[in-house]
VEXROKOL-308999 format. One line per field, with one value per residue (C-alpha): x, y, z. Coordinates in steps of 0.1 Angstrom, whole numbers, plus 5000, padded with zeros to 4 digits. Layout:
px	c(X  ...)
py	c(Y  ...)
pz	c(Z  ...)
***
This chain:
px	c(7088  7059  7024  7029  7061  7040  7013  7042  7056  7023  7020  7050  7038  7003  7024  7022  7045  7032  7014  6996  6994  6991  7010  7009  7007  7036  7025  7043  7078  7072  7061  7092  7115  7100  7105  7073  7073  7051  7035  7026  6996  6985  6949  6934  6908  6933  6954  6924  6921  6959  6952  6917  6932  6961  6937  6914  6944  6958  6923  6926  6956  6974  6947  6957  6964  6960  6969  6961  6962  6931  6907  6910  6931  6903  6875  6891  6894  6856  6845  6874  6861  6828  6837  6855  6828  6799  6824  6833  6870  6892  6912  6927  6926  6948  6937  6954  6930  6928  6943  6922  6913  6899  6884  6848  6844  6830  6840  6867  6861  6859  6866  6853  6819  6818  6830  6809  6783  6811  6831  6828  6843  6860  6878  6898  6931  6922  6951  6986  6983  6953  6975  6976  6944  6928  6948  6942  6904  6909  6927  6901  6875  6896  6901  6869  6832  6822  6851  6848  6869  6882  6895  6915  6920  6953  6951  6980  6988  6985  7006  7042  7032  7056  7044  7063  7080  7064  7033  7046  7066  7037  7014  7002  6988  6949  6935  6910  6883  6861  6834  6814  6774  6750  6751  6714  6712  6740  6723  6689  6708  6726  6694  6677  6705  6706  6667  6663  6656  6679  6702  6727  6756  6758  6795  6806  6837  6834  6849  6881  6884  6881  6903  6875  6880  6893  6860  6837  6853  6851  6812  6804  6822  6808  6772  6775  6760  6768  6785  6781  6797  6787  6804  6827  6832  6841  6875  6864  6861  6884  6860  6875  6861  6833  6807  6815  6790  6808  6797  6765  6757  6734  6752  6758  6764  6736  6745  6743  6709  6695  6705  6694  6661  6657  6673  6647  6672  6702  6731  6743  6774  6799  6772  6753  6726  6723  6696  6714  6714  6747  6735  6716  6680  6673  6643  6608  6601  6630  6644  6675  6700  6720  6755  6773  6796  6776  6740  6732  6734  6706  6670  6678  6667  6656  6636  6660  6646  6679  6706  6738  6760  6798  6829  6827  6854  6841  6806  6819  6836  6805  6784  6809  6808  6769  6765  6793  6771  6739  6753  6759  6722  6709  6715  6741  6726  6731  6760  6754  6787  6774  6744  6767  6792  6763  6747  6782  6788  6755  6757  6791  6784  6759  6786  6814  6811  6812  6844  6862  6850  6873  6850  6868  6866  6872  6846  6858  6845  6874  6899  6888  6887  6923  6934  6919  6936  6970  6972  6972  6943  6958  6989  6972  6948  6923  6900  6872  6861  6826  6803  6809  6841  6827  6794  6815  6844  6827  6806  6832  6863  6873  6892  6918  6907  6912  6930  6928  6900  6889  6852  6837  6808  6782  6798  6813  6832  6851  6886  6885  6903  6933  6942  6928  6954  6980  6974  6970  7005  7020  7001  7012  7042  7044  7014  7004  6980  6957  6928  6904  6891  6871  6883  6861  6874  6911  6902  6891  6924  6945  6975  6980  6994  7025  7024  7028  7059  7073  7068  7082  7048  7047  7007  6990  6963  6939  6922  6891  6889  6857  6857  6824  6805  6790  6766  6751  6739  6702  6703  6718  6701  6690  6719  6741  6722  6722  6755  6778  6777  6790  6821  6855  6891  6926  6954  6962  6990  7008  7001  7012  7046  7049  7047  7075  7057  7057  7026  7010  6980  6963  6934  6940  6921  6946  6973  6956  6970  7007  7002  6992  7022  7045  7028  7032  7068  7073  7058  7080  7108  7098  7079  7041  7024  6994  6974  6951  6925  6906  6871  6836  6806  6794  6761  6756  6754  6749  6715  6718  6692  6671  6662)
py	c(4058  4062  4048  4022  4009  4006  3987  3962  3958  3952  3927  3909  3909  3893  3865  3875  3860  3871  3899  3892  3924  3944  3981  4008  4008  4017  3990  3966  3981  3988  3951  3936  3959  3944  3908  3902  3884  3902  3877  3901  3887  3896  3907  3917  3891  3865  3882  3882  3846  3840  3853  3837  3803  3810  3821  3789  3763  3782  3782  3819  3818  3841  3855  3861  3898  3914  3952  3973  4008  4030  4034  4006  3982  3983  3982  3951  3935  3936  3902  3885  3902  3893  3856  3858  3873  3850  3821  3836  3837  3856  3878  3914  3940  3969  3992  4026  4053  4090  4117  4128  4162  4141  4114  4106  4132  4122  4104  4091  4055  4050  4014  4024  4032  4007  3976  3980  3955  3928  3932  3922  3953  3983  4015  4042  4052  4091  4102  4089  4083  4060  4033  4011  4012  4008  3978  3963  3965  3951  3920  3914  3912  3888  3865  3867  3857  3847  3848  3873  3900  3928  3960  3991  4017  4037  4072  4078  4110  4095  4062  4083  4106  4098  4082  4076  4040  4034  4028  3997  3987  3990  3971  3936  3910  3907  3876  3850  3848  3818  3808  3779  3772  3775  3740  3734  3736  3712  3684  3691  3689  3657  3642  3650  3636  3602  3600  3605  3577  3589  3616  3633  3657  3685  3701  3731  3752  3767  3738  3742  3778  3765  3735  3709  3681  3655  3666  3659  3627  3618  3627  3606  3577  3577  3584  3567  3594  3599  3630  3649  3683  3715  3725  3747  3723  3695  3681  3687  3649  3626  3614  3578  3575  3549  3573  3601  3603  3630  3665  3679  3710  3708  3676  3646  3610  3585  3581  3618  3620  3589  3604  3640  3627  3599  3621  3632  3654  3673  3688  3718  3730  3753  3762  3793  3772  3796  3788  3795  3782  3760  3750  3719  3729  3707  3687  3682  3689  3679  3689  3710  3718  3750  3756  3787  3813  3843  3848  3866  3831  3818  3817  3832  3803  3777  3778  3759  3733  3742  3770  3766  3798  3795  3783  3749  3729  3738  3730  3696  3689  3696  3676  3646  3648  3651  3622  3600  3607  3598  3569  3551  3553  3547  3520  3528  3536  3505  3515  3527  3520  3490  3508  3539  3513  3496  3529  3541  3509  3509  3545  3544  3511  3531  3556  3531  3526  3562  3567  3541  3550  3545  3567  3596  3627  3616  3621  3644  3617  3594  3621  3623  3589  3583  3614  3596  3564  3582  3606  3604  3625  3630  3649  3668  3698  3700  3730  3729  3758  3770  3752  3715  3709  3716  3696  3668  3668  3671  3639  3617  3632  3616  3643  3633  3652  3690  3712  3689  3705  3741  3740  3773  3787  3809  3836  3820  3836  3817  3812  3817  3782  3791  3822  3794  3770  3795  3807  3770  3762  3790  3776  3744  3738  3701  3693  3685  3710  3708  3729  3715  3742  3743  3762  3790  3796  3793  3821  3843  3841  3816  3842  3841  3805  3828  3842  3807  3801  3835  3834  3795  3782  3745  3740  3718  3734  3706  3722  3701  3714  3706  3736  3748  3761  3730  3738  3766  3742  3746  3784  3792  3769  3793  3816  3787  3771  3807  3821  3793  3812  3785  3776  3783  3779  3774  3753  3757  3734  3755  3788  3773  3762  3798  3811  3790  3762  3724  3712  3683  3678  3645  3632  3595  3582  3555  3581  3599  3581  3586  3621  3629  3611  3630  3663  3655  3647  3681  3700  3683  3693  3729  3735  3748  3724  3723  3692  3697  3670  3672  3661  3655  3679  3659  3666  3638  3651  3631  3640  3674  3699  3703  3671)
pz	c(0722  0695  0699  0673  0694  0726  0708  0694  0729  0742  0716  0726  0762  0751  0732  0697  0672  0640  0621  0590  0572  0539  0535  0539  0576  0601  0624  0599  0607  0644  0649  0628  0649  0680  0670  0654  0623  0595  0570  0540  0521  0486  0493  0527  0529  0529  0556  0579  0573  0581  0615  0619  0611  0634  0662  0658  0661  0689  0705  0708  0730  0715  0691  0655  0645  0613  0604  0573  0559  0563  0535  0510  0530  0559  0532  0514  0550  0558  0544  0562  0595  0589  0586  0617  0634  0621  0633  0668  0661  0686  0661  0668  0640  0639  0610  0606  0606  0588  0609  0637  0617  0590  0610  0600  0575  0541  0522  0544  0556  0591  0606  0638  0625  0594  0613  0646  0633  0627  0656  0693  0704  0683  0698  0683  0700  0702  0724  0728  0764  0762  0742  0771  0783  0749  0742  0777  0769  0734  0750  0777  0751  0729  0763  0779  0771  0737  0712  0686  0665  0682  0665  0677  0650  0652  0634  0614  0633  0668  0655  0656  0686  0714  0746  0780  0781  0816  0798  0784  0814  0835  0809  0825  0802  0801  0821  0812  0838  0839  0859  0867  0861  0890  0907  0910  0875  0869  0890  0869  0838  0849  0861  0828  0806  0827  0826  0792  0767  0736  0750  0727  0730  0703  0708  0694  0688  0723  0736  0717  0729  0766  0758  0769  0747  0774  0798  0765  0758  0798  0800  0769  0782  0817  0805  0771  0753  0714  0703  0674  0667  0649  0616  0637  0662  0639  0657  0694  0699  0680  0654  0656  0689  0691  0707  0682  0652  0630  0622  0617  0592  0561  0554  0574  0576  0586  0622  0627  0610  0630  0663  0653  0645  0675  0704  0732  0751  0735  0755  0733  0745  0735  0705  0698  0682  0652  0629  0595  0560  0569  0603  0612  0625  0655  0646  0665  0701  0720  0753  0752  0776  0766  0780  0768  0782  0771  0779  0745  0729  0752  0740  0705  0683  0709  0745  0764  0790  0815  0805  0818  0818  0823  0809  0789  0807  0841  0831  0818  0848  0868  0848  0851  0888  0892  0868  0887  0919  0903  0885  0918  0924  0889  0864  0836  0804  0777  0753  0716  0702  0685  0671  0660  0643  0626  0614  0599  0582  0567  0554  0543  0523  0501  0494  0486  0450  0448  0471  0452  0417  0388  0366  0344  0349  0388  0413  0441  0469  0453  0460  0495  0502  0489  0512  0543  0536  0530  0561  0598  0611  0643  0626  0599  0597  0570  0561  0534  0512  0502  0483  0470  0486  0523  0515  0500  0527  0560  0564  0552  0564  0600  0621  0647  0676  0688  0664  0633  0616  0608  0600  0588  0570  0585  0562  0535  0509  0483  0490  0527  0532  0518  0544  0572  0560  0560  0595  0608  0597  0614  0645  0644  0620  0627  0613  0577  0568  0538  0524  0498  0474  0441  0407  0415  0450  0437  0415  0444  0463  0446  0442  0478  0473  0464  0500  0512  0488  0498  0534  0535  0549  0533  0532  0508  0485  0469  0441  0428  0391  0374  0352  0365  0394  0395  0431  0408  0383  0395  0400  0367  0342  0316  0316  0316  0285  0269  0277  0292  0325  0347  0330  0342  0329  0340  0346  0384  0389  0361  0381  0416  0397  0382  0415  0427  0445  0439  0419  0399  0377  0383  0359  0368  0397  0404  0408  0436  0467  0453  0444  0479  0493  0470  0481  0516  0510  0492  0522  0546  0523  0533  0500  0497  0474  0452  0437  0410  0405  0374  0387  0376  0381  0413  0425  0452  0487  0521  0533  0521  0535  0567  0589)
***
């Protein structure tokens, strides 16, 4: 068989069902012949997002896979790969490479060299017989340690070389290897948590990849410690749980802000604790217990009181057992659930007029509020887009547990949410899958709505159309006054209809809820749907900025 056929058979053995891709690459035909369904995007960045969204909802097992041609295809994929790298998403990239006799000769683009800074691991198949060994290394890197994108470049001449069929028959899928933390450190951490006045659990998306959401909830319940999540970790605990505060980023609700400021000890688990413009900086002098599965995340931005190295699920189980032992001797902490509810209610009351406003153009907060009161969050997957939609959605939307929200934003290219949405629907076809984006974001990637239509992926895209880049108001004041640089235009519902989808444009705030009901019904009927809401230039955010 050819090298690309061997690769396709190995992908099958690793559980791969879908290959998002853009031509021209011989991997597409080989994968299709092997029974792997190609999803052909309109542009490479969205194709990467499809694989990324699939990986996030599947918790990395199996990972998402994206294939592209050498040169322009690999170059156009770069921003999507950067997003996957920043957000620690396990995606396998299979760029075709230039023939070996032209490899890395100016001006040919080399994926191996160019992507080395934004991938966890990158390797070129430089001889046909190396295909199985290279793919094995790729999948071990995808399945173990800190998640991240992995790339295997396939030179176009190597791709069609012949290899022995035994290479595939002898291939064994890579195993996920996990380990527990040091027992003595676990006991120290449990004692610190239980003896602290105001402990807080700060949970990241690493708990999703280790399938540790049940353990997270159990630890919170037996210790009565409130839980907030990172932006990427939103959903690792059902946010309807009385101990769940909500997500923490540069925007947050009143309960999250209160406990972030008040906490004297923070158990940060499954999060790198990266300091970044979109991430909450832990304020003050707090004792930090940092639990991750990769030592390079420890000590990068904070000096932890205790560091725990290991799998999130196993560490939480260790902490649960240690706390149970200690709680037989120590007084059970007072439950904070009444205070949490009071803080949430008080904060929500200050926003209630905005959330239920009848003003026109409508505020995007009214759109979000009506959406929340229309759907079941445990049967829905939601993602935001960059800019205002992310900041307006995250503090208010109450996710329904693991695999119901995709939070992202360390590398935040406009339009990323659409690809993530498509991949999420492939990963969880029974869920109502919705992405919120602004009109600027639609301008970046909106033509890939046609990919949803053509590929029979019935998602809902919500476009909040205020005809401007409102979040840039303070950054582009002079240029806008002189040249109207923030203004945008377009009728996005009509565009969606022209691409074959179901769509409506809504300008009456009292029509929002019924529009969502109709859109959901359209997706259940197998149609890709788009709702365009004519909104105001909303500039109010919930505690936006650092603590």
